[in-house]
C-alpha positions in Angstrom: 12.1 3.0 -4.3 8.8 1.6 -3.1 8.0 4.8 -1.3 8.9 6.9 -4.3 6.7 4.8 -6.5 3.9 5.0 -3.9 4.1 8.8 -3.9 4.5 9.0 -7.7 1.4 7.0 -8.5 -0.6 7.3 -5.3 -0.2 11.0 -4.6 0.4 12.5 -8.1 -0.6 16.0 -7.0 2.0 16.2 -4.3 5.5 17.8 -4.6 8.1 15.7 -2.8 11.8 15.2 -2.7 14.2 12.6 -1.3 17.6 13.6 0.0 19.5 10.3 0.1 23.0 11.4 -0.9 24.4 9.9 2.4 23.5 6.5 1.0 25.3 7.0 -2.3 28.8 5.8 -3.0 30.5 9.2 -3.8 34.1 9.9 -4.7 36.1 11.7 -2.1 35.8 14.9 -4.1 32.0 14.5 -4.5 31.6 13.7 -0.8 33.6 16.8 0.2 31.5 19.0 -2.1 28.3 17.5 -0.8 29.4 18.1 2.8 30.2 21.7 2.1 26.7 22.2 0.6 25.0 21.1 3.8 24.1 23.5 6.6 23.2 20.9 9.2 23.8 17.2 9.8 20.7 15.0 10.3 18.5 16.5 7.6 15.6 14.2 6.9 15.4 11.9 3.9 12.0 12.9 2.6 10.2 16.3 2.3 6.6 16.6 1.2 5.8 20.2 0.2 2.1 20.2 0.9 0.6 22.4 3.7 -2.1 20.7 5.8 -3.9 22.6 8.6 -1.4 24.5 10.7 1.6 22.6 9.2 3.8 23.8 6.3 4.8 20.3 5.1 6.0 16.9 6.2 9.6 15.7 6.8 10.2 12.0 7.2 13.5 10.4 8.4 13.5 6.9 6.9 15.0 3.9 8.8 15.1 0.3 7.9 12.3 -1.9 9.3 13.1 -2.9 12.8 15.4 0.0 13.7 15.0 1.0 17.3 14.7 4.8 17.8 13.5 4.7 21.4 14.3 2.4 24.3 11.5 0.6 26.2 11.3 3.4 28.7 10.6 5.9 25.9 14.0 7.6 25.9 16.1 8.0 22.8 18.6 5.3 22.0 22.2 6.4 22.5 23.3 6.4 18.9 24.9 9.7 17.9 23.5 9.7 14.4 19.9 9.0 15.5 20.3 11.8 18.2 21.4 14.3 15.5 18.4 13.3 13.4 16.1 13.5 16.4 17.4 17.0 17.1 16.8 18.1 13.5 13.2 16.7 13.6 12.6 18.7 16.8 13.9 21.9 15.1 11.6 21.4 12.1 8.6 20.8 14.4 9.3 24.1 16.2 9.2 25.8 12.8 5.7 24.4 11.9 6.4 21.2 10.1 5.4 17.6 10.9 8.6 15.7 11.3 8.8 12.0 12.1 10.9 8.9 12.0 9.5 6.0 9.9 10.9 2.5 10.2 10.1 0.6 7.1 7.8 1.2 4.1 4.5 0.5 6.0 5.2 3.0 8.8 6.3 5.7 6.2 3.1 5.1 4.2 1.0 5.3 7.3 2.5 8.7 8.3 2.2 10.1 4.7 -1.4 8.9 4.4 -2.4 10.4 7.7 -0.7 13.7 6.8 -2.2 13.8 3.3 -5.7 12.6 4.3 -8.2 14.7 2.2 -10.7 17.0 3.9 -8.9 16.9 7.2 -8.9 20.3 8.8 -6.2 19.5 11.4 -3.5 16.9 11.2 -2.7 15.4 14.6 0.8 14.2 15.3 
């Protein structure tokens, strides 16, 4: 909710959407229908539909503060769900989007602010 409020009031001109159905308590029928409507597992939580430089938009996979995505040696942790999400972010990057993990509000805000920085010709990620 903090991030939605930040976008709503701090970046009023931006079109964005959260996809957090996985975190909702759905009935069995609703969960089945939701699953049938999804093409791929691991779809990111937030999409910002705002082109910047060579990028078409920004996808952010939100994680709780302190979540480990990578081991100390830089390799991905061996969590099946995080691996699915990482693969999806890679697919989105290959299609011309910025796609990142963000652990906690501050990290998500930093990624969004960097992406939406005004008068920046090229976003670097």
